[in-house]
C-alpha atoms as one frame of an Amber mdcrd trajectory, in Angstrom:
protein
   1.404 -63.868 -30.627   2.572 -64.395 -27.108   0.285 -62.979 -24.366   3.063
 -60.889 -22.829   3.811 -59.275 -26.168   0.121 -58.464 -26.657  -0.023 -56.804
 -23.231   3.037 -54.705 -24.005   1.311 -53.442 -27.145  -2.187 -52.896 -25.722
  -1.449 -51.349 -22.297   0.275 -48.171 -23.587  -2.685 -47.591 -25.904  -5.104
 -47.921 -22.968  -3.172 -45.430 -20.809  -2.939 -42.991 -23.701  -6.702 -43.270
 -24.244  -7.345 -42.593 -20.541  -5.155 -39.490 -20.671  -6.640 -38.009 -23.851
 -10.313 -38.764 -23.172 -11.046 -37.761 -19.556 -14.775 -37.515 -20.316 -15.036
 -41.291 -20.013 -14.676 -41.004 -16.250 -10.911 -41.311 -15.956  -8.885 -38.529
 -14.331  -6.446 -36.815 -16.641  -2.874 -37.429 -15.654  -0.911 -34.328 -14.729
   2.640 -34.111 -13.534   3.297 -32.481 -10.148   4.251 -28.792 -10.184   7.878
 -28.305 -11.276  10.539 -27.478  -8.710  13.432 -26.408 -10.938  13.020 -22.721
 -10.103  14.764 -21.382  -6.975  12.654 -20.561  -3.931  13.046 -16.813  -4.579
  12.702 -15.262  -8.048  12.597 -11.719  -9.423   9.709  -9.888 -11.054  11.400
 -10.346 -14.426  11.431 -14.121 -13.927   7.725 -14.033 -13.106   6.776 -12.516
 -16.438   3.385 -11.474 -15.049   2.117 -10.535 -11.587  -1.439 -11.744 -11.042
  -3.758  -9.404  -9.086  -5.249 -12.550  -7.542  -4.620 -16.262  -7.841  -6.283
 -18.075 -10.761  -8.873 -20.722  -9.967  -7.766 -24.317  -9.671  -9.712 -25.191
 -12.824  -8.040 -22.434 -14.829  -4.575 -23.063 -13.382  -4.245 -26.413 -15.154
  -3.909 -24.557 -18.466  -1.046 -22.382 -17.212   2.636 -22.910 -17.722   5.438
 -21.304 -15.786   5.282 -19.679 -12.345   2.256 -17.840 -10.982   3.352 -14.699
  -9.110   1.078 -12.582  -6.947   1.117 -10.113  -4.058  -0.360 -10.688  -0.606
  -3.942  -9.402  -0.545  -5.032  -6.399   1.536  -6.369  -8.619   4.326  -2.993
 -10.313   4.831  -1.121  -7.002   4.617  -3.534  -5.298   7.005  -3.053  -7.981
   9.664   0.708  -7.713   9.285   0.492  -3.933   9.557  -1.448  -4.170  12.814
   1.129  -6.612  14.201   3.952  -4.118  13.680   1.928  -1.202  15.068   1.662
   0.777  11.832  -2.097   1.292  11.659  -3.971   4.333  12.971  -7.168   5.187
  11.026  -6.747   8.900  11.788  -3.577   8.982   9.721  -3.452   5.972   7.365
  -5.874   4.167   5.031  -5.397   1.016   2.966  -7.655   2.094   0.077  -9.674
   4.988  -1.326 -12.850   3.959   0.486 -11.130   4.174   3.865  -9.356   7.409
   2.890 -12.768   9.031   2.395 -13.318   8.531   6.135 -10.233  10.527   7.155
 -11.010  13.208   9.760 -10.018  16.795   9.073  -6.952  16.996  11.318  -7.063
  20.795  11.501 -10.456  20.509  13.185  -9.514  17.399  15.203  -8.641  18.272
  18.802  -7.303  14.804  19.684  -3.662  15.759  19.264  -0.848  13.237  19.111
   2.732  13.993  20.190   5.325  14.336  17.454   7.964  11.619  17.668  10.884
  13.119  15.780  12.066  16.309  14.016  11.355  16.950  10.346  13.331  15.377
   7.517  13.389  15.628   3.743  10.471  13.915   1.996  10.583  12.350  -1.444
   6.961  13.453  -1.994   6.832  17.154  -2.775   4.040  19.335  -1.427   1.947
  21.085  -4.042  -0.286  23.493  -2.146  -3.278  25.210  -3.708  -6.045  26.914
  -1.750  -9.679  26.036  -2.253 -10.476  28.809   0.231  -8.978  29.980   3.483
 -10.666  28.336   6.420 -13.223  26.657   4.180 -15.434  24.100   5.903 -15.576
  20.678   4.326 -18.130  17.974   4.777 -17.981  14.352   3.687 -15.118  13.667
   1.319 -15.999  12.493  -2.174 -14.016   9.886  -4.081 -13.310  12.406  -6.876
 -11.616  14.689  -4.330  -8.958  12.120  -3.439  -5.570  12.010  -5.182  -5.509
   9.582  -8.103  -1.780   9.468  -8.827   1.030   8.423  -6.516   2.830  11.347
  -4.951   0.016  13.901  -5.308  -1.310  15.916  -2.401  -4.792  17.333  -2.109
  -5.493  20.250   0.238  -8.731  19.855   2.114  -8.611  23.042   4.206  -6.070
  25.815   4.787  -5.644  28.473   7.480  -3.339  31.481   7.256  -0.949  32.571
   9.975  -2.773  34.919  12.328  -6.147  33.199  11.928  -7.965  32.296  15.136
  -8.063  28.651  16.198 -11.739  27.784  16.518 -12.974  27.480  20.086  -9.714
  28.633  21.685  -9.316  32.376  21.176  -5.697  31.736  20.159  -4.054  32.655
  16.870  -1.990  30.464  14.587   1.648  31.388  14.171   2.046  29.426  10.911
  -0.047  28.874   7.784  -1.038  25.208   7.492  -3.180  22.949   5.328  -4.942
  19.617   5.726  -3.919  17.206   2.957  -4.154  13.604   1.749  -1.155  11.961
   0.094  -1.260   8.859  -2.082   1.934   6.808  -1.868   3.486   4.692  -4.681
   2.110   1.269  -5.595   4.902  -0.558  -3.786   3.950   0.969  -0.404   1.263
  -0.296   1.986  -0.923   1.397   3.134  -1.429   3.724   0.166  -3.046   6.839
   1.712  -1.904   9.114   4.544  -3.710  12.016   6.222  -1.464  14.996   6.925
  -1.111  18.610   8.080   1.497  20.448   6.011   3.157  23.844   6.158   1.777
  26.086   3.439   5.198  27.614   2.824   8.661  26.306   3.611  10.578  28.363
   6.214   7.744  30.889   6.611   8.488  33.560   9.215   6.315  33.424  12.313
   5.268  35.929  14.934   4.784  39.679  14.944   7.326  40.942  15.739   9.347
  38.166  14.092  10.284  35.445  16.589  11.194  32.422  14.435  10.488  30.195
  11.444   7.724  27.702  10.657   8.977  24.143  10.276   7.324  20.852   9.400
   6.998  18.292  12.202   6.346  14.617  11.547   4.802  11.528  13.051   6.464
   8.191  12.372   4.684   4.946  11.437   5.847   1.471  10.472   4.803   0.722
   6.879   5.353  -2.155   4.444   7.164  -2.019   1.115   7.210  -4.641  -1.635
  10.719  -5.807  -2.498  10.265  -7.043  -6.078  11.357 -10.529  -5.004   8.838
 -13.377  -5.003   9.104 -16.323  -2.622   7.703 -19.782  -3.320   4.562 -20.598
  -1.326   4.606 -24.370  -0.960   1.012 -24.694   0.261  -0.471 -22.715  -2.638
   1.818 -24.530  -5.069   0.492 -27.846  -3.810  -3.145 -26.732  -4.061  -2.842
 -25.359  -7.611  -0.262 -27.916  -8.727   1.851 -25.023 -10.022   4.828 -22.981
  -8.902   3.186 -20.176  -6.882   5.318 -17.267  -5.674   4.200 -14.459  -3.333
   6.034 -11.116  -3.215   8.080 -10.380  -0.100   7.631  -7.210   1.968   9.951
  -5.329   4.314   9.146  -2.922   7.134  10.288   0.702   7.050   9.636   4.004
   8.841   7.225   6.330   7.035   6.986   9.992   8.035   3.492  11.485   8.175
   3.466  15.261   8.418   1.576  16.089  11.593   1.804  19.841  12.207   3.473
  23.100  11.212   5.371  24.438  14.206   6.847  27.867  14.934  10.389  27.455
  16.232  11.886  30.561  17.834  15.310  32.033  17.212  17.960  31.647  19.886
  18.803  34.772  21.860
């Protein structure tokens, strides 16, 4: 048999042997990550959203795109860049939310930036006790479901503001709200009106209304963008979910607004 013909027969067998038996010291051949998918895909196209990226060793057994969200460190840095982080009012996780100060006892007031507006999260007020003192917050005392509000301390209208000799015109409560999973940060520290449109003053001078602070927050869009660096490292299509900025109201005080003459 001609030498060239022998080589044509033997060489494919050798390459196949190298590919199937990597334990002999040869590196297994693997095609580069595919690029047929567009640079932006939907959650449905992902199939699964990974809480964190798989290891490089494990990733070689995967097929299809790997979709994930930016981790808290990346989101936190982005939040600071847009000016949306103040530890008195926002927390990125339950551990940080346990460190929230009681705003009703906090004398470092912050000016309200805009009038109240309708919230999608409904207040659900329930007294533990009027004017009850609270110490360190426990993890079990934090809301566990998105949209819930937990009252930490409530004061009725007419109660005396500690250390001032002045009386409150409106009933108000300290509360922690957990936001939906697609919002970052997840926890906000608030002061809410106990009752909507409560009358204030004796004799009657006006109505109690909710006033809000405004912060820049991040919201996940449901669209995942290809990350070329991570795709190159894992030799897979890696997509990271996009975020957009939006204005989040944080209820900051319950204010008595007087009637016009």
